[in-house]
C-alpha positions as CSV (number, residue, x, y, z in Angstrom):
1,X,97.6,106.2,20.9
2,X,96.2,109.6,20.3
3,X,97.2,112.3,22.8
4,X,94.2,114.7,23.2
5,X,94.5,118.0,25.0
6,X,91.2,118.9,26.6
7,X,90.4,122.6,27.0
8,X,90.3,123.9,30.6
9,X,87.2,122.6,32.3
10,X,87.1,124.8,35.4
11,X,90.1,127.1,35.5
12,X,92.4,128.2,32.7
13,X,95.3,126.9,34.9
14,X,94.3,123.3,34.2
15,X,94.8,121.0,31.2
16,X,93.6,117.5,31.0
17,X,95.6,115.1,28.7
18,X,93.8,112.0,27.6
19,X,95.2,109.0,25.9
20,X,92.7,107.5,23.4
21,X,92.6,105.0,20.7
22,X,89.6,105.6,18.4
23,X,86.8,106.2,21.0
24,X,88.5,104.2,23.8
25,X,90.0,106.2,26.6
26,X,93.1,104.5,27.9
27,X,94.2,106.9,30.5
28,X,94.7,110.6,31.5
29,X,96.7,113.0,33.5
30,X,96.0,116.5,34.8
31,X,98.4,119.5,34.6
32,X,97.7,122.3,37.0
33,X,99.6,125.6,37.2
34,X,99.1,126.8,40.8
35,X,99.4,130.6,41.3
36,X,101.4,132.0,44.3
37,X,98.3,132.5,46.4
38,X,98.0,128.7,46.4
39,X,101.1,128.3,48.6
40,X,102.6,125.9,49.3
41,X,101.2,124.2,46.2
42,X,102.8,126.7,43.7
43,X,104.0,126.2,40.2
44,X,103.5,123.4,37.7
45,X,102.0,120.2,39.2
46,X,100.5,117.1,37.7
47,X,97.8,115.0,39.3
48,X,95.6,111.9,38.8
49,X,97.8,110.0,36.4
50,X,95.6,107.0,35.6
51,X,95.9,104.3,33.0
52,X,93.1,101.7,32.9
53,X,94.4,98.2,33.8
54,X,93.9,96.8,30.3
55,X,96.3,99.4,28.9
56,X,99.0,99.3,31.6
57,X,102.6,98.4,30.8
58,X,102.3,99.7,27.3
59,X,104.1,103.0,27.8
60,X,100.9,105.1,28.0
61,X,101.6,106.5,31.5
62,X,105.1,107.4,30.4
63,X,103.8,109.1,27.3
64,X,101.2,111.1,29.3
65,X,103.8,112.3,31.9
66,X,106.2,113.1,29.1
67,X,103.5,115.3,27.5
68,X,103.1,117.2,30.8
69,X,106.8,117.6,31.0
70,X,106.9,119.0,27.5
71,X,104.1,121.5,28.2
72,X,105.8,122.6,31.4
73,X,109.1,123.1,29.5
74,X,107.3,125.0,26.7
75,X,105.9,127.3,29.4
76,X,109.5,127.8,30.9
77,X,108.5,126.3,34.2
78,X,111.6,125.8,36.4
79,X,110.3,122.5,37.7
80,X,107.4,120.0,37.7
81,X,106.0,118.5,40.8
82,X,103.7,115.7,41.9
83,X,102.6,113.8,45.0
84,X,102.6,110.0,45.0
85,X,102.0,107.4,47.6
86,X,105.3,106.0,48.8
87,X,104.0,102.4,48.3
88,X,103.1,103.0,44.7
89,X,106.1,101.3,43.2
90,X,105.0,101.4,39.6
91,X,104.5,105.2,39.7
92,X,107.7,105.8,41.6
93,X,109.7,103.6,39.1
94,X,108.1,105.6,36.2
95,X,108.9,109.0,37.8
96,X,112.5,107.8,38.6
97,X,112.9,106.8,34.9
98,X,111.7,110.2,33.8
99,X,114.2,112.0,36.0
100,X,112.1,113.0,39.0
101,X,113.6,112.9,42.4
102,X,112.1,112.8,45.9
103,X,112.0,116.2,47.5
104,X,110.8,117.9,50.6
105,X,108.6,121.0,50.7
106,X,108.7,122.0,54.4
107,X,105.4,123.9,54.2
108,X,103.7,120.8,52.9
109,X,105.1,118.3,55.5
110,X,102.5,118.9,58.2
111,X,99.7,118.2,55.7
112,X,101.4,115.0,54.5
113,X,101.9,113.8,58.0
114,X,98.2,114.5,58.9
115,X,97.2,112.4,55.8
116,X,99.5,109.6,57.0
117,X,97.7,109.6,60.4
118,X,94.3,109.7,58.7
119,X,94.8,107.3,55.8
120,X,97.7,105.1,57.0
121,X,99.6,105.9,53.8
122,X,102.2,108.5,53.1
123,X,102.5,110.6,50.0
124,X,105.9,111.9,48.9
125,X,106.8,114.8,46.8
126,X,108.5,114.1,43.5
127,X,110.3,116.9,41.6
128,X,111.8,117.2,38.2
129,X,114.0,120.2,37.4
130,X,113.4,121.6,34.0
131,X,115.8,123.3,31.6
């Protein structure tokens, strides 16, 4: 697996990491550094972790998230955050394994509750404290 860092596409606060083998994309994850004016979504967050079905259960998702963790640590971020659906057992198990814990961001709760009413699914906040 080759870990490719794609230069920012829209904003300098974004980095897309792509897992590839030769010319085959196996998965990706997005790291976004939200500025204070983006409250309550502030700090280092990752989004859209995706591994294509053919490549799942091979450690690719773990490697992608670990790459995001490493980058956040290099940038001296105090924490790394993500949102995940509470019924996504595979993702929750992965995040647990990597040291993430469920957390609550009070300013975000109203939005998450509104999503639950609209979508019938609830997202939860996962947080990893960084050294």
